[in-house]
C-alpha positions in Angstrom: -5.8 13.2 -16.5 -5.5 16.6 -14.9 -5.3 19.8 -16.9 -4.3 23.2 -15.6 -3.9 26.5 -17.4 -1.1 28.7 -16.1 0.1 31.9 -18.0 -0.4 31.0 -21.7 0.8 27.4 -21.1 -1.8 24.5 -20.6 -0.4 21.7 -18.5 -1.7 18.1 -18.5 -0.6 15.1 -16.5 -1.4 11.6 -17.6 -0.2 8.1 -16.7 1.6 6.4 -19.7 -1.4 4.3 -20.6 -3.6 7.4 -21.2 -1.1 9.2 -23.4 -2.1 9.1 -27.1 0.6 7.9 -29.5 0.9 11.5 -30.8 1.4 12.9 -27.2 4.0 10.3 -26.4 5.8 11.2 -29.7 5.9 14.9 -28.8 7.2 14.2 -25.3 10.0 12.0 -26.7 10.7 14.4 -29.4 11.3 17.2 -26.9 13.3 15.0 -24.4 15.5 13.7 -27.2 16.1 17.2 -28.6 17.3 18.4 -25.1 19.0 15.4 -23.6 20.5 13.6 -26.6 21.0 16.2 -29.3 21.5 19.5 -27.4 23.6 18.0 -24.6 25.4 15.7 -27.1 24.7 12.7 -24.9 23.9 9.4 -26.6 22.0 7.3 -24.0 18.9 5.2 -23.8 16.2 7.9 -23.6 13.3 5.6 -23.8 13.4 3.2 -20.8 11.4 0.8 -18.7 10.3 3.6 -16.4 8.1 5.5 -18.9 5.2 2.9 -18.8 5.2 3.1 -15.0 5.3 6.9 -14.7 3.1 9.9 -15.0 4.0 12.4 -17.7 3.3 16.1 -17.1 3.6 18.3 -20.2 2.9 21.9 -21.1 1.6 23.1 -24.5 1.7 26.6 -25.9 -1.3 28.3 -27.4 -0.6 26.6 -30.7 -0.7 23.2 -29.1 3.0 22.5 -29.3 4.6 20.6 -26.4 7.2 22.9 -24.9 7.8 21.6 -21.4 7.8 18.1 -19.9 8.6 16.2 -16.7 8.3 12.5 -15.8 7.0 11.7 -12.4 8.1 8.2 -11.2 6.1 6.6 -8.4 7.8 5.5 -5.2 9.7 2.2 -5.3 10.9 2.4 -9.0 13.9 4.7 -9.1 14.1 5.3 -5.4 12.0 4.4 -2.3 10.6 7.9 -2.7 8.7 9.5 -5.6 11.1 10.8 -8.2 11.0 13.5 -10.9 13.1 13.3 -14.0 13.3 14.2 -17.7 12.6 17.8 -16.9 12.9 19.7 -20.1 11.9 23.0 -21.7 12.1 23.7 -25.4 15.2 25.8 -26.0 13.4 28.9 -27.4 11.1 29.0 -24.3 13.9 29.1 -21.7 14.7 32.1 -19.5 11.0 33.1 -19.2 10.3 31.6 -15.8 8.7 28.5 -17.3 11.1 26.1 -15.5 9.9 27.3 -12.1 6.3 27.1 -13.3 6.9 23.6 -14.6 8.3 22.4 -11.3 5.5 24.0 -9.3 2.9 22.2 -11.5 4.8 18.9 -11.0 5.0 19.3 -7.2 1.3 20.3 -7.1 0.4 17.1 -9.0 2.5 15.0 -6.7 0.9 16.6 -3.6 -2.6 16.0 -5.0 -1.8 12.4 -6.0 0.2 11.1 -3.1 -0.2 13.8 -0.4 2.9 15.1 1.4 5.7 12.7 0.4 9.4 13.0 0.0 10.8 13.4 -3.5 14.3 12.3 -4.6 16.0 13.4 -7.8 19.2 13.0 -9.7 19.8 16.6 -10.8 22.4 18.0 -13.2 24.9 19.7 -10.9 24.5 23.1 -12.6 20.8 23.1 -11.7 21.3 22.7 -7.9 20.3 26.2 -7.1 17.1 25.9 -9.3 16.0 22.8 -7.3 17.0 24.4 -4.0 14.5 27.2 -4.7 11.8 24.5 -4.7 12.8 22.9 -1.4 15.3 20.3 -2.5 18.6 19.7 -0.6 21.7 18.1 -1.9 22.2 14.7 -0.2 25.1 13.2 -2.1 28.4 14.0 -3.7 28.8 14.9 -7.4 28.9 11.9 -9.7 29.0 11.5 -13.5 26.0 10.2 -15.3 26.4 10.0 -19.1 29.5 12.3 -18.6 27.4 15.1 -17.1 28.0 16.0 -13.4 24.9 15.1 -11.3 24.0 15.3 -7.6 21.3 13.5 -5.7 18.8 15.8 -4.1 15.9 15.3 -1.7 12.8 17.3 -0.9 11.5 15.9 2.4 7.8 15.6 3.3 
């Protein structure tokens, strides 16, 4: 596990098998609140990729999980490393935490795998956000769970 403190958020990254039951519950609680409830999108939030992935999460000073990403090793979603399930608790948005969260995620990937390409399936309205972190759109828009998405790649 790696732990980094940035601003007033403490970030930790753990492989699935090192997450406590409580930590996993908090990650799923946030992901479900954002992707299923807030986006009104009933889909299989818990999938077979969670046990194979690394989970980066940020806690506020009270210990509440307010930001998450899932880092999927190469060969599972794509030949490249992948990032998904990027979520920030609603009341913490618009504070620059999304950029901080991605920087922490990219830093973990670089430390774990070195300079590797990263492929993502991004919600189309977040294209500019990911472009600011070096991702380029590499595919046409498609619908995933009725939400427009685009495939993006950050080359090594």
